[in-house]
py3Dmol code that shows the C-alpha trace and the ligand (Angstrom):
import py3Dmol

protein = """\
ATOM      1  CA  MET A   1       0.033   0.039  -0.003  1.00  0.00           C
ATOM      2  CA  GLU A   2       1.294   3.462  -0.800  1.00  0.00           C
ATOM      3  CA  GLN A   3       1.958   5.208   2.541  1.00  0.00           C
ATOM      4  CA  ARG A   4       2.924   8.583   1.196  1.00  0.00           C
ATOM      5  CA  ILE A   5      -0.081  10.893   0.602  1.00  0.00           C
ATOM      6  CA  ASP A   6       0.932  12.631  -2.694  1.00  0.00           C
ATOM      7  CA  GLY A   7      -0.506  16.227  -1.997  1.00  0.00           C
ATOM      8  CA  LYS A   8       0.741  17.362  -5.479  1.00  0.00           C
ATOM      9  CA  ALA A   9      -1.322  14.752  -7.364  1.00  0.00           C
ATOM     10  CA  ILE A  10      -4.462  15.400  -5.454  1.00  0.00           C
ATOM     11  CA  ALA A  11      -4.086  19.133  -5.817  1.00  0.00           C
ATOM     12  CA  GLU A  12      -3.811  18.707  -9.586  1.00  0.00           C
ATOM     13  CA  GLU A  13      -7.001  16.482  -9.293  1.00  0.00           C
ATOM     14  CA  VAL A  14      -8.742  19.338  -7.434  1.00  0.00           C
ATOM     15  CA  MET A  15      -7.497  21.755 -10.137  1.00  0.00           C
ATOM     16  CA  VAL A  16      -9.005  19.660 -13.024  1.00  0.00           C
ATOM     17  CA  GLU A  17     -12.335  19.614 -11.072  1.00  0.00           C
ATOM     18  CA  VAL A  18     -12.197  23.396 -10.509  1.00  0.00           C
ATOM     19  CA  LYS A  19     -11.317  23.995 -14.190  1.00  0.00           C
ATOM     20  CA  SER A  20     -14.080  21.912 -15.412  1.00  0.00           C
ATOM     21  CA  LEU A  21     -16.686  23.298 -13.114  1.00  0.00           C
ATOM     22  CA  SER A  22     -15.507  26.855 -14.002  1.00  0.00           C
ATOM     23  CA  ALA A  23     -15.929  26.316 -17.683  1.00  0.00           C
ATOM     24  CA  ARG A  24     -19.487  24.883 -16.877  1.00  0.00           C
ATOM     25  CA  LEU A  25     -20.430  27.948 -14.905  1.00  0.00           C
ATOM     26  CA  ILE A  26     -19.158  30.300 -17.529  1.00  0.00           C
ATOM     27  CA  SER A  27     -21.153  28.518 -20.286  1.00  0.00           C
ATOM     28  CA  ASP A  28     -24.352  28.095 -18.234  1.00  0.00           C
ATOM     29  CA  THR A  29     -24.504  31.609 -16.838  1.00  0.00           C
ATOM     30  CA  GLY A  30     -21.899  33.735 -18.434  1.00  0.00           C
ATOM     31  CA  VAL A  31     -20.324  34.277 -14.875  1.00  0.00           C
ATOM     32  CA  VAL A  32     -16.562  34.053 -14.889  1.00  0.00           C
ATOM     33  CA  PRO A  33     -15.089  33.614 -11.511  1.00  0.00           C
ATOM     34  CA  GLY A  34     -13.062  36.603 -10.421  1.00  0.00           C
ATOM     35  CA  LEU A  35     -10.148  36.563  -7.839  1.00  0.00           C
ATOM     36  CA  ALA A  36      -8.390  39.736  -6.518  1.00  0.00           C
ATOM     37  CA  VAL A  37      -5.300  39.543  -4.572  1.00  0.00           C
ATOM     38  CA  VAL A  38      -3.998  42.504  -2.773  1.00  0.00           C
ATOM     39  CA  ILE A  39      -0.241  42.426  -1.496  1.00  0.00           C
ATOM     40  CA  ILE A  40       1.659  45.285   0.300  1.00  0.00           C
ATOM     41  CA  GLY A  41       5.322  45.447   0.260  1.00  0.00           C
ATOM     42  CA  GLU A  42       8.303  43.577  -1.411  1.00  0.00           C
ATOM     43  CA  ASP A  43       8.665  40.520   0.624  1.00  0.00           C
ATOM     44  CA  PRO A  44      10.058  37.972  -2.020  1.00  0.00           C
ATOM     45  CA  ALA A  45       8.223  34.993  -0.408  1.00  0.00           C
ATOM     46  CA  SER A  46       5.023  36.802  -0.624  1.00  0.00           C
ATOM     47  CA  GLN A  47       5.480  38.035  -4.135  1.00  0.00           C
ATOM     48  CA  VAL A  48       6.172  34.349  -5.158  1.00  0.00           C
ATOM     49  CA  TYR A  49       2.999  33.048  -3.480  1.00  0.00           C
ATOM     50  CA  VAL A  50       0.957  35.966  -4.999  1.00  0.00           C
ATOM     51  CA  ALA A  51       2.302  35.342  -8.525  1.00  0.00           C
ATOM     52  CA  SER A  52       1.492  31.763  -8.464  1.00  0.00           C
ATOM     53  CA  LYS A  53      -2.062  32.387  -7.050  1.00  0.00           C
ATOM     54  CA  GLY A  54      -2.624  34.633 -10.225  1.00  0.00           C
ATOM     55  CA  LYS A  55      -1.042  31.944 -12.417  1.00  0.00           C
ATOM     56  CA  ARG A  56      -3.114  29.211 -11.104  1.00  0.00           C
ATOM     57  CA  ALA A  57      -6.348  31.365 -11.230  1.00  0.00           C
ATOM     58  CA  ARG A  58      -5.850  31.960 -14.883  1.00  0.00           C
ATOM     59  CA  GLU A  59      -5.380  28.287 -15.495  1.00  0.00           C
ATOM     60  CA  CYS A  60      -8.819  27.920 -14.279  1.00  0.00           C
ATOM     61  CA  GLY A  61     -10.230  30.409 -16.635  1.00  0.00           C
ATOM     62  CA  PHE A  62     -10.723  32.912 -13.757  1.00  0.00           C
ATOM     63  CA  HIS A  63     -10.686  36.714 -14.215  1.00  0.00           C
ATOM     64  CA  SER A  64      -7.515  37.392 -12.046  1.00  0.00           C
ATOM     65  CA  VAL A  65      -6.542  40.824 -10.641  1.00  0.00           C
ATOM     66  CA  GLN A  66      -3.481  41.743  -8.539  1.00  0.00           C
ATOM     67  CA  HIS A  67      -3.093  44.993  -6.637  1.00  0.00           C
ATOM     68  CA  THR A  68       0.508  45.642  -5.529  1.00  0.00           C
ATOM     69  CA  LEU A  69       0.851  48.406  -2.884  1.00  0.00           C
ATOM     70  CA  SER A  70       4.050  49.912  -1.600  1.00  0.00           C
ATOM     71  CA  ASP A  71       5.246  49.354   1.974  1.00  0.00           C
ATOM     72  CA  ASP A  72       4.052  52.871   3.112  1.00  0.00           C
ATOM     73  CA  THR A  73       0.515  52.424   1.960  1.00  0.00           C
ATOM     74  CA  ASN A  74      -1.695  53.477   4.793  1.00  0.00           C
ATOM     75  CA  GLN A  75      -4.691  51.649   6.211  1.00  0.00           C
ATOM     76  CA  GLN A  76      -7.325  54.040   4.847  1.00  0.00           C
ATOM     77  CA  ALA A  77      -6.026  53.463   1.326  1.00  0.00           C
ATOM     78  CA  LEU A  78      -6.055  49.741   1.709  1.00  0.00           C
ATOM     79  CA  LEU A  79      -9.484  49.898   3.104  1.00  0.00           C
ATOM     80  CA  ALA A  80     -10.651  51.925   0.086  1.00  0.00           C
ATOM     81  CA  ILE A  81      -9.420  49.269  -2.339  1.00  0.00           C
ATOM     82  CA  ILE A  82     -11.188  46.554  -0.392  1.00  0.00           C
ATOM     83  CA  ASP A  83     -14.317  48.594  -0.498  1.00  0.00           C
ATOM     84  CA  ASP A  84     -13.975  48.942  -4.289  1.00  0.00           C
ATOM     85  CA  LEU A  85     -13.315  45.140  -4.603  1.00  0.00           C
ATOM     86  CA  ASN A  86     -16.346  44.388  -2.373  1.00  0.00           C
ATOM     87  CA  ASN A  87     -18.623  46.328  -4.780  1.00  0.00           C
ATOM     88  CA  ASP A  88     -17.017  45.023  -7.964  1.00  0.00           C
ATOM     89  CA  PRO A  89     -19.314  42.539  -9.576  1.00  0.00           C
ATOM     90  CA  ALA A  90     -16.534  40.987 -11.505  1.00  0.00           C
ATOM     91  CA  ILE A  91     -14.690  39.933  -8.318  1.00  0.00           C
ATOM     92  CA  HIS A  92     -16.080  36.889  -6.237  1.00  0.00           C
ATOM     93  CA  GLY A  93     -13.070  36.301  -4.069  1.00  0.00           C
ATOM     94  CA  ILE A  94     -10.737  38.750  -2.265  1.00  0.00           C
ATOM     95  CA  LEU A  95      -7.547  37.744  -0.677  1.00  0.00           C
ATOM     96  CA  VAL A  96      -5.267  39.997   1.231  1.00  0.00           C
ATOM     97  CA  GLN A  97      -1.708  38.572   1.393  1.00  0.00           C
ATOM     98  CA  LEU A  98      -0.570  38.259   5.009  1.00  0.00           C
ATOM     99  CA  PRO A  99       1.362  39.299   7.127  1.00  0.00           C
ATOM    100  CA  LEU A 100       0.604  43.084   6.565  1.00  0.00           C
ATOM    101  CA  PRO A 101       3.065  45.755   7.761  1.00  0.00           C
ATOM    102  CA  SER A 102       2.877  46.515  11.354  1.00  0.00           C
ATOM    103  CA  HIS A 103       1.292  50.071  10.944  1.00  0.00           C
ATOM    104  CA  ILE A 104      -1.808  48.334   9.511  1.00  0.00           C
ATOM    105  CA  ASP A 105      -4.371  46.493  11.724  1.00  0.00           C
ATOM    106  CA  GLU A 106      -4.671  43.149  10.218  1.00  0.00           C
ATOM    107  CA  GLY A 107      -7.992  42.297  12.013  1.00  0.00           C
ATOM    108  CA  LYS A 108      -9.660  45.548  10.792  1.00  0.00           C
ATOM    109  CA  VAL A 109      -8.530  44.701   7.192  1.00  0.00           C
ATOM    110  CA  ILE A 110      -9.799  41.233   7.262  1.00  0.00           C
ATOM    111  CA  GLN A 111     -13.090  42.151   8.773  1.00  0.00           C
ATOM    112  CA  ALA A 112     -13.607  44.822   5.988  1.00  0.00           C
ATOM    113  CA  ILE A 113     -13.699  42.131   3.385  1.00  0.00           C
ATOM    114  CA  ASN A 114     -17.428  41.069   2.297  1.00  0.00           C
ATOM    115  CA  PRO A 115     -17.800  37.662   3.917  1.00  0.00           C
ATOM    116  CA  ASP A 116     -19.285  36.510   0.728  1.00  0.00           C
ATOM    117  CA  LYS A 117     -15.998  37.192  -1.037  1.00  0.00           C
ATOM    118  CA  ASP A 118     -13.822  36.037   1.954  1.00  0.00           C
ATOM    119  CA  VAL A 119     -12.077  33.140   0.140  1.00  0.00           C
ATOM    120  CA  ASP A 120      -9.432  32.940   2.930  1.00  0.00           C
ATOM    121  CA  GLY A 121     -12.290  32.170   5.490  1.00  0.00           C
ATOM    122  CA  PHE A 122     -10.981  34.472   8.166  1.00  0.00           C
ATOM    123  CA  HIS A 123     -14.011  36.879   8.543  1.00  0.00           C
ATOM    124  CA  TYR A 124     -15.835  36.295  11.872  1.00  0.00           C
ATOM    125  CA  ILE A 125     -18.915  35.438   9.849  1.00  0.00           C
ATOM    126  CA  ASN A 126     -17.137  32.542   8.209  1.00  0.00           C
ATOM    127  CA  VAL A 127     -15.315  31.310  11.425  1.00  0.00           C
ATOM    128  CA  GLY A 128     -18.900  31.462  13.137  1.00  0.00           C
ATOM    129  CA  LYS A 129     -20.370  29.324  10.267  1.00  0.00           C
ATOM    130  CA  LEU A 130     -17.491  26.805  10.293  1.00  0.00           C
ATOM    131  CA  THR A 131     -17.824  26.344  14.088  1.00  0.00           C
ATOM    132  CA  SER A 132     -21.612  26.215  13.800  1.00  0.00           C
ATOM    133  CA  GLY A 133     -21.476  23.467  11.340  1.00  0.00           C
ATOM    134  CA  GLU A 134     -22.987  25.709   8.467  1.00  0.00           C
ATOM    135  CA  LEU A 135     -20.419  24.343   6.029  1.00  0.00           C
ATOM    136  CA  GLY A 136     -22.842  24.706   2.992  1.00  0.00           C
ATOM    137  CA  THR A 137     -22.418  28.463   3.032  1.00  0.00           C
ATOM    138  CA  ALA A 138     -19.143  29.046   5.001  1.00  0.00           C
ATOM    139  CA  PHE A 139     -15.758  29.865   3.343  1.00  0.00           C
ATOM    140  CA  VAL A 140     -13.327  27.391   5.187  1.00  0.00           C
ATOM    141  CA  PRO A 141      -9.557  28.511   5.337  1.00  0.00           C
ATOM    142  CA  CYS A 142      -7.693  26.900   2.430  1.00  0.00           C
ATOM    143  CA  THR A 143      -4.955  24.873   4.367  1.00  0.00           C
ATOM    144  CA  PRO A 144      -7.567  23.111   6.626  1.00  0.00           C
ATOM    145  CA  ALA A 145      -9.906  22.546   3.777  1.00  0.00           C
ATOM    146  CA  GLY A 146      -7.038  21.155   1.717  1.00  0.00           C
ATOM    147  CA  SER A 147      -6.003  18.820   4.730  1.00  0.00           C
ATOM    148  CA  MET A 148      -9.449  17.437   5.026  1.00  0.00           C
ATOM    149  CA  ILE A 149      -9.534  16.560   1.197  1.00  0.00           C
ATOM    150  CA  LEU A 150      -6.228  14.717   1.534  1.00  0.00           C
ATOM    151  CA  LEU A 151      -7.753  12.819   4.429  1.00  0.00           C
ATOM    152  CA  GLN A 152     -11.026  11.958   2.661  1.00  0.00           C
ATOM    153  CA  ARG A 153      -9.368  10.926  -0.655  1.00  0.00           C
ATOM    154  CA  THR A 154      -7.051   8.714   1.402  1.00  0.00           C
ATOM    155  CA  LEU A 155      -9.414   7.155   4.083  1.00  0.00           C
ATOM    156  CA  GLY A 156     -12.814   7.710   2.288  1.00  0.00           C
ATOM    157  CA  ARG A 157     -15.435  10.313   3.141  1.00  0.00           C
ATOM    158  CA  ASP A 158     -16.537   8.654   6.321  1.00  0.00           C
ATOM    159  CA  LEU A 159     -14.256   9.601   9.211  1.00  0.00           C
ATOM    160  CA  SER A 160     -16.836   8.825  11.866  1.00  0.00           C
ATOM    161  CA  GLY A 161     -15.704   7.739  15.154  1.00  0.00           C
ATOM    162  CA  LEU A 162     -11.801   8.176  14.439  1.00  0.00           C
ATOM    163  CA  ASN A 163      -9.718   9.737  17.234  1.00  0.00           C
ATOM    164  CA  ALA A 164      -8.185  12.792  15.695  1.00  0.00           C
ATOM    165  CA  VAL A 165      -5.433  14.738  17.324  1.00  0.00           C
ATOM    166  CA  VAL A 166      -4.496  18.258  16.196  1.00  0.00           C
ATOM    167  CA  VAL A 167      -1.291  19.650  17.510  1.00  0.00           C
ATOM    168  CA  GLY A 168      -1.534  23.469  17.169  1.00  0.00           C
ATOM    169  CA  ARG A 169      -4.385  25.739  17.916  1.00  0.00           C
ATOM    170  CA  SER A 170      -3.808  28.871  15.482  1.00  0.00           C
ATOM    171  CA  ASN A 171      -6.841  30.520  13.880  1.00  0.00           C
ATOM    172  CA  ILE A 172      -5.429  29.729  10.398  1.00  0.00           C
ATOM    173  CA  VAL A 173      -4.820  26.094  10.753  1.00  0.00           C
ATOM    174  CA  GLY A 174      -5.435  24.221  14.158  1.00  0.00           C
ATOM    175  CA  LYS A 175      -8.789  25.477  15.224  1.00  0.00           C
ATOM    176  CA  PRO A 176     -10.341  25.238  11.749  1.00  0.00           C
ATOM    177  CA  VAL A 177      -8.977  21.849  11.138  1.00  0.00           C
ATOM    178  CA  ALA A 178     -10.364  20.670  14.525  1.00  0.00           C
ATOM    179  CA  SER A 179     -13.709  22.165  13.554  1.00  0.00           C
ATOM    180  CA  LEU A 180     -13.829  20.289  10.350  1.00  0.00           C
ATOM    181  CA  LEU A 181     -12.918  17.075  11.867  1.00  0.00           C
ATOM    182  CA  LEU A 182     -15.443  17.483  14.420  1.00  0.00           C
ATOM    183  CA  ALA A 183     -18.058  18.178  11.661  1.00  0.00           C
ATOM    184  CA  ALA A 184     -16.780  14.863  10.060  1.00  0.00           C
ATOM    185  CA  ASN A 185     -17.696  13.023  13.509  1.00  0.00           C
ATOM    186  CA  CYS A 186     -14.207  12.322  14.582  1.00  0.00           C
ATOM    187  CA  THR A 187     -13.452  12.524  18.251  1.00  0.00           C
ATOM    188  CA  VAL A 188     -11.227  15.612  18.494  1.00  0.00           C
ATOM    189  CA  THR A 189      -8.312  16.482  20.806  1.00  0.00           C
ATOM    190  CA  ILE A 190      -6.629  19.915  20.291  1.00  0.00           C
ATOM    191  CA  ALA A 191      -3.061  19.928  21.892  1.00  0.00           C
ATOM    192  CA  HIS A 192      -0.790  23.058  22.135  1.00  0.00           C
ATOM    193  CA  SER A 193       2.208  24.258  23.813  1.00  0.00           C
ATOM    194  CA  ARG A 194       0.838  23.765  27.410  1.00  0.00           C
ATOM    195  CA  THR A 195      -0.438  20.156  26.783  1.00  0.00           C
ATOM    196  CA  LYS A 196       0.904  17.712  29.120  1.00  0.00           C
ATOM    197  CA  ASN A 197       2.202  14.326  27.880  1.00  0.00           C
ATOM    198  CA  LEU A 198       2.129  15.426  24.204  1.00  0.00           C
ATOM    199  CA  ASP A 199       3.601  12.167  23.292  1.00  0.00           C
ATOM    200  CA  GLU A 200       0.811  10.042  24.959  1.00  0.00           C
ATOM    201  CA  VAL A 201      -1.842  12.355  23.491  1.00  0.00           C
ATOM    202  CA  CYS A 202      -0.548  11.709  19.882  1.00  0.00           C
ATOM    203  CA  ARG A 203      -0.489   8.089  20.495  1.00  0.00           C
ATOM    204  CA  THR A 204      -4.275   7.993  20.655  1.00  0.00           C
ATOM    205  CA  ALA A 205      -4.564   9.498  17.321  1.00  0.00           C
ATOM    206  CA  ASP A 206      -5.984   7.542  14.397  1.00  0.00           C
ATOM    207  CA  ILE A 207      -5.570  10.907  12.561  1.00  0.00           C
ATOM    208  CA  LEU A 208      -2.651  13.127  13.577  1.00  0.00           C
ATOM    209  CA  VAL A 209      -2.698  16.597  12.328  1.00  0.00           C
ATOM    210  CA  ALA A 210       0.428  18.676  12.997  1.00  0.00           C
ATOM    211  CA  ALA A 211       0.337  22.505  12.682  1.00  0.00           C
ATOM    212  CA  VAL A 212       3.012  23.596  15.071  1.00  0.00           C
ATOM    213  CA  GLY A 213       6.019  25.192  13.241  1.00  0.00           C
ATOM    214  CA  ARG A 214       8.655  23.031  15.077  1.00  0.00           C
ATOM    215  CA  PRO A 215      10.968  20.846  12.977  1.00  0.00           C
ATOM    216  CA  LYS A 216      10.513  17.106  13.587  1.00  0.00           C
ATOM    217  CA  LEU A 217       8.767  17.798  17.078  1.00  0.00           C
ATOM    218  CA  ILE A 218       6.633  14.561  16.645  1.00  0.00           C
ATOM    219  CA  LYS A 219       8.739  11.439  16.756  1.00  0.00           C
ATOM    220  CA  GLY A 220       8.094   7.957  15.397  1.00  0.00           C
ATOM    221  CA  ASP A 221       7.169   6.288  18.789  1.00  0.00           C
ATOM    222  CA  TRP A 222       4.480   9.073  19.231  1.00  0.00           C
ATOM    223  CA  ILE A 223       2.630   7.478  16.286  1.00  0.00           C
ATOM    224  CA  LYS A 224      -0.146   4.811  16.752  1.00  0.00           C
ATOM    225  CA  PRO A 225       0.603   2.046  14.186  1.00  0.00           C
ATOM    226  CA  GLY A 226      -1.745   2.440  11.429  1.00  0.00           C
ATOM    227  CA  ALA A 227      -2.419   6.189  11.924  1.00  0.00           C
ATOM    228  CA  THR A 228      -2.898   8.744   9.188  1.00  0.00           C
ATOM    229  CA  ILE A 229      -0.604  11.729   9.456  1.00  0.00           C
ATOM    230  CA  ILE A 230      -1.213  15.222   7.948  1.00  0.00           C
ATOM    231  CA  ASP A 231       1.906  17.225   8.415  1.00  0.00           C
ATOM    232  CA  VAL A 232       1.056  20.940   7.934  1.00  0.00           C
ATOM    233  CA  GLY A 233       4.299  22.324   9.251  1.00  0.00           C
ATOM    234  CA  VAL A 234       6.844  23.927   6.981  1.00  0.00           C
ATOM    235  CA  ASN A 235      10.243  24.485   8.723  1.00  0.00           C
ATOM    236  CA  ARG A 236      13.632  25.419   7.110  1.00  0.00           C
ATOM    237  CA  ILE A 237      16.544  23.855   8.762  1.00  0.00           C
ATOM    238  CA  PRO A 238      20.364  23.851   7.794  1.00  0.00           C
ATOM    239  CA  ALA A 239      21.337  21.170   5.294  1.00  0.00           C
ATOM    240  CA  PRO A 240      25.062  21.041   5.381  1.00  0.00           C
ATOM    241  CA  GLU A 241      25.027  17.650   3.584  1.00  0.00           C
ATOM    242  CA  ARG A 242      23.832  19.806   0.378  1.00  0.00           C
ATOM    243  CA  GLY A 243      26.644  22.065   0.665  1.00  0.00           C
ATOM    244  CA  GLU A 244      27.704  25.071   2.906  1.00  0.00           C
ATOM    245  CA  GLY A 245      24.947  27.390   3.712  1.00  0.00           C
ATOM    246  CA  LYS A 246      22.251  25.249   2.271  1.00  0.00           C
ATOM    247  CA  THR A 247      18.869  24.542   3.725  1.00  0.00           C
ATOM    248  CA  ARG A 248      15.952  22.204   3.261  1.00  0.00           C
ATOM    249  CA  LEU A 249      12.299  22.061   4.245  1.00  0.00           C
ATOM    250  CA  VAL A 250      10.985  19.618   6.876  1.00  0.00           C
ATOM    251  CA  GLY A 251       7.613  19.163   8.559  1.00  0.00           C
ATOM    252  CA  ASP A 252       6.686  19.014  12.214  1.00  0.00           C
ATOM    253  CA  VAL A 253       6.617  15.172  12.237  1.00  0.00           C
ATOM    254  CA  ASP A 254      10.083  13.284  11.909  1.00  0.00           C
ATOM    255  CA  TYR A 255       9.086  11.601   8.492  1.00  0.00           C
ATOM    256  CA  ASP A 256      11.726   8.879   8.394  1.00  0.00           C
ATOM    257  CA  GLU A 257      10.676   7.681  11.945  1.00  0.00           C
ATOM    258  CA  ALA A 258       6.907   8.227  11.390  1.00  0.00           C
ATOM    259  CA  VAL A 259       6.775   6.222   8.137  1.00  0.00           C
ATOM    260  CA  GLU A 260       7.810   3.092  10.084  1.00  0.00           C
ATOM    261  CA  ARG A 261       4.424   3.254  11.995  1.00  0.00           C
ATOM    262  CA  ALA A 262       1.984   5.244  10.047  1.00  0.00           C
ATOM    263  CA  ALA A 263      -0.393   3.830   7.400  1.00  0.00           C
ATOM    264  CA  HIS A 264      -0.459   7.093   5.559  1.00  0.00           C
ATOM    265  CA  ILE A 265       1.667  10.233   5.898  1.00  0.00           C
ATOM    266  CA  THR A 266       2.085  13.458   3.993  1.00  0.00           C
ATOM    267  CA  PRO A 267       5.535  14.460   2.936  1.00  0.00           C
ATOM    268  CA  VAL A 268       7.060  18.014   3.299  1.00  0.00           C
ATOM    269  CA  PRO A 269       7.286  19.528   0.733  1.00  0.00           C
ATOM    270  CA  GLY A 270       4.715  17.953  -1.472  1.00  0.00           C
ATOM    271  CA  GLY A 271       1.948  17.213   1.005  1.00  0.00           C
ATOM    272  CA  VAL A 272      -0.294  19.855   2.304  1.00  0.00           C
ATOM    273  CA  GLY A 273       1.358  22.864   0.654  1.00  0.00           C
ATOM    274  CA  PRO A 274       0.030  22.229  -2.885  1.00  0.00           C
ATOM    275  CA  MET A 275      -3.422  21.726  -1.646  1.00  0.00           C
ATOM    276  CA  THR A 276      -3.532  25.395  -0.217  1.00  0.00           C
ATOM    277  CA  ILE A 277      -3.665  27.053  -3.594  1.00  0.00           C
ATOM    278  CA  ALA A 278      -5.994  24.546  -5.132  1.00  0.00           C
ATOM    279  CA  LEU A 279      -8.527  25.148  -2.367  1.00  0.00           C
ATOM    280  CA  LEU A 280      -8.084  28.969  -2.890  1.00  0.00           C
ATOM    281  CA  MET A 281      -9.164  28.232  -6.496  1.00  0.00           C
ATOM    282  CA  ALA A 282     -11.885  26.136  -5.207  1.00  0.00           C
ATOM    283  CA  ASN A 283     -13.147  28.735  -2.701  1.00  0.00           C
ATOM    284  CA  THR A 284     -13.187  31.350  -5.422  1.00  0.00           C
ATOM    285  CA  LEU A 285     -15.369  28.899  -7.738  1.00  0.00           C
ATOM    286  CA  SER A 286     -17.769  28.594  -4.798  1.00  0.00           C
ATOM    287  CA  ALA A 287     -18.061  32.217  -4.245  1.00  0.00           C
ATOM    288  CA  ALA A 288     -18.863  32.685  -8.130  1.00  0.00           C
ATOM    289  CA  TYR A 289     -21.427  29.884  -7.917  1.00  0.00           C
ATOM    290  CA  ARG A 290     -23.149  31.337  -4.955  1.00  0.00           C
ATOM    291  CA  SER A 291     -23.086  34.836  -6.713  1.00  0.00           C
ATOM    292  CA  ALA A 292     -25.027  33.285  -9.531  1.00  0.00           C
ATOM    293  CA  GLY A 293     -27.603  31.887  -7.056  1.00  0.00           C
ATOM    294  CA  LEU A 294     -26.270  28.281  -7.368  1.00  0.00           C
ATOM    295  CA  GLU A 295     -25.115  25.975  -4.860  1.00  0.00           C
ATOM    296  CA  ALA A 296     -21.342  25.734  -4.455  1.00  0.00           C
ATOM    297  CA  PRO A 297     -20.131  22.238  -5.958  1.00  0.00           C
ATOM    298  CA  LYS A 298     -18.895  19.676  -3.467  1.00  0.00           C
ATOM    299  CA  LEU A 299     -15.220  18.586  -4.152  1.00  0.00           C
TER     300      LEU A 299
END
"""
ligand_1 = """\
48
NDP
P 1.286 29.378 14.890
O 2.598 29.774 15.280
O 0.195 30.368 14.665
O 0.616 28.409 15.829
C 1.489 27.208 16.278
C 0.813 26.439 17.298
O 1.683 25.246 17.755
C 0.281 27.119 18.509
O -1.084 26.686 18.759
C 1.267 26.661 19.647
O 0.627 26.578 20.853
C 1.700 25.182 19.060
N 2.915 24.818 19.727
C 4.160 25.592 19.662
N 5.126 24.840 20.194
C 4.476 23.694 20.645
C 5.114 22.612 21.204
N 6.410 22.538 21.608
N 4.271 21.538 21.535
C 2.935 21.587 21.170
N 2.288 22.551 20.507
C 3.187 23.656 20.264
O 1.468 28.635 13.524
P 0.321 28.309 12.234
O -0.798 27.403 12.812
O 0.254 29.565 11.398
O 1.397 27.330 11.396
C 1.832 26.129 11.794
C 2.843 25.426 10.810
O 2.069 25.358 9.545
C 4.011 26.490 10.556
O 5.154 25.685 10.180
C 3.453 27.031 9.045
O 4.680 27.456 8.367
C 2.793 25.906 8.518
N 1.694 26.256 7.508
C 1.813 25.720 6.502
C 0.697 26.024 5.378
C 0.819 25.270 4.047
O 0.165 25.718 3.183
N 1.383 24.122 3.997
C -0.235 26.995 5.691
C -0.119 27.634 6.937
C 0.805 27.295 7.876
P 0.181 27.914 21.691
O -1.218 28.249 21.025
O 0.056 27.288 23.139
O 1.206 28.926 21.637
"""
view = py3Dmol.view(width=600, height=400)
view.addModel(protein, "pdb")
view.setStyle({"model": 0}, {"cartoon": {"style": "trace"}})
view.addModel(ligand_1, "xyz")
view.setStyle({"model": 1}, {"stick": {}})
view.zoomTo()
view.show()
C-alpha cells in the first residue's frame, strides 16, 4: 500500500475539477469567477505566493486581478481598495496577502472584506459558520480544507468515530481543522504548547494533524501504528550535506521515523502545501457559484 499521501497529485485532481466546473459555470451563466489578490510590500516570499495564485487562477479560466501596493500604503487607502473590490461584480474572491506591515491593523482589514468574498475564510462570519457546522455557506480556510480533502481521498469520506489529534491551535490552521474534523464526526483533541504528555496524546490518534512550526517535533514512537498523518508544518533547517549554507524544508513530524508506523503520511514538501492554492481556487469558484444563485459544488 502506498503510504505517502501525494499532495501534489491530489491538488492537480482538484485543479482539474475546478477548471471543468469553472468552464461549466461560464457556459451556463456567463459568470466568470474573479479573484483579486492584494499585496503590500516587497517581501520576496509573498511575491512568489501571489504570482503563483494569479497563475493558477488564470489556468482555471478565472478573471485574475492583482493590486501591488508599496510598503508605506496607509490603512485608509487599503480599506478603500477593499471597498472597491467588495462592490465590484466581476470579483468574487478577495485575498489580502498576510502578514501586513505593522502600521496596518490586520484584523480590521480582514473584517472589512465582504464575508461572501472572503475566500481565505478568516472573517468572523465564516469562522462562526464553520464552528456552527454551516459548511454549506461558509468559506473554510484553504489549508484546513485542503487537509480534509487529503484525508477523505485517502481514507474515504466517512471519518466517523476516528480519534483525531490536532497539534496546534492557531486561527489559520489548528482551530479550523479541528472544527472540520468534528463536523466529520471524529473525536477531536486539540493539543498546544501547554499540553501535558504530548507524546501520549499523539499516541491516541487515528488521525494526527501537526500544525506547530517546530521541525520534527513529533517522533516516530509518538505515532499509533496504522495512523494517518497530515503534516502541515513547513520548517527550514540547515542542510550542510547539500553544501555550505544550504537549507531544506521539513515538517513538524519526523517523517523517516513516522513512516515506519503510519499507514499514510504527507511529505514536506509535496503534501499539504500544494493543496492550499488549489483550495483557494475552489473557494473562489464556490463564491462565483453562490453569486449566480447556485449551490457551491462539493469537491
Ligand atoms: P502558529 O505559530 O500560529 O501556531 C502554532 C501552534 O503550535 C500554537 O497553537 C502553539 O501553541 C503550538 N505549539 C508551539 N510549540 C509547541 C510545542 N512544543 N508543543 C505543542 N504545541 C506547540 O502557526 P500556524 O498554525 O500559522 O502554522 C503552523 C505550521 O504550519 C507552520 O510551520 C507554518 O509554516 C505551517 N503552515 C503551512 C501552510 C501550508 O500551506 N502548508 C499554511 C499555513 C501554515 P500555543 O497556542 O500554546 O502557543
